[in-house]
C-alpha positions in Angstrom: -4.8 -11.0 -11.7 -2.4 -8.3 -12.6 1.3 -8.5 -11.7 1.4 -4.7 -11.6 -0.1 -4.4 -8.1 1.8 -7.2 -6.4 3.2 -6.1 -3.0 6.8 -7.1 -2.1 6.1 -7.3 1.7 3.3 -7.3 4.2 2.4 -3.7 5.3 1.7 -5.0 8.9 4.7 -7.3 9.7 7.1 -6.7 6.8 7.4 -10.4 5.9 7.6 -11.5 2.3 5.5 -14.7 2.5 2.5 -13.4 0.6 -0.1 -15.2 -1.4 -3.0 -13.9 -3.5 -6.2 -13.9 -1.5 -9.5 -15.4 -2.4 -11.5 -12.2 -1.8 -11.0 -10.9 -5.3 -8.6 -8.7 -7.3 -5.9 -7.0 -5.2 -6.5 -9.1 -2.1 -3.4 -10.6 -0.5 -2.8 -12.9 2.5 0.3 -12.9 4.7 1.3 -16.4 6.0 3.5 -14.9 8.7 1.1 -12.7 10.6 -2.1 -14.3 9.3 -3.5 -11.0 8.1 -5.4 -10.2 4.8 -5.2 -6.9 3.0 -6.2 -5.4 -0.3 -4.4 -3.1 -2.7 -6.4 -0.3 -4.3 -5.5 2.2 -6.9 -6.8 5.6 -5.9 -6.0 7.7 -9.0 -3.4 10.0 -10.5 -2.1 13.1 -8.8 -2.2 16.4 -10.7 1.2 17.2 -12.0 3.1 19.6 -9.8 0.5 19.6 -7.1 2.1 19.2 -3.6 1.0 19.9 -0.1 3.0 23.0 1.1 3.7 23.9 4.7 3.8 27.4 5.8 7.1 28.9 6.9 7.8 28.6 10.6 5.7 25.4 11.2 8.9 23.4 12.1 10.2 26.2 14.5 7.8 25.1 17.3 
């Protein structure tokens, strides 16, 4: 198991009591809220590519 993808806290309750899960690579279990979740690398973003909003969207 890689240490690079280790979460620091549970995305559901925010607690730090996490343990590697038995479901496979990237799976974690939170002892505080009794939930299991999995981390997944989606890919690299293109350099300089950002979602742009049009002007005036926040004037509503």
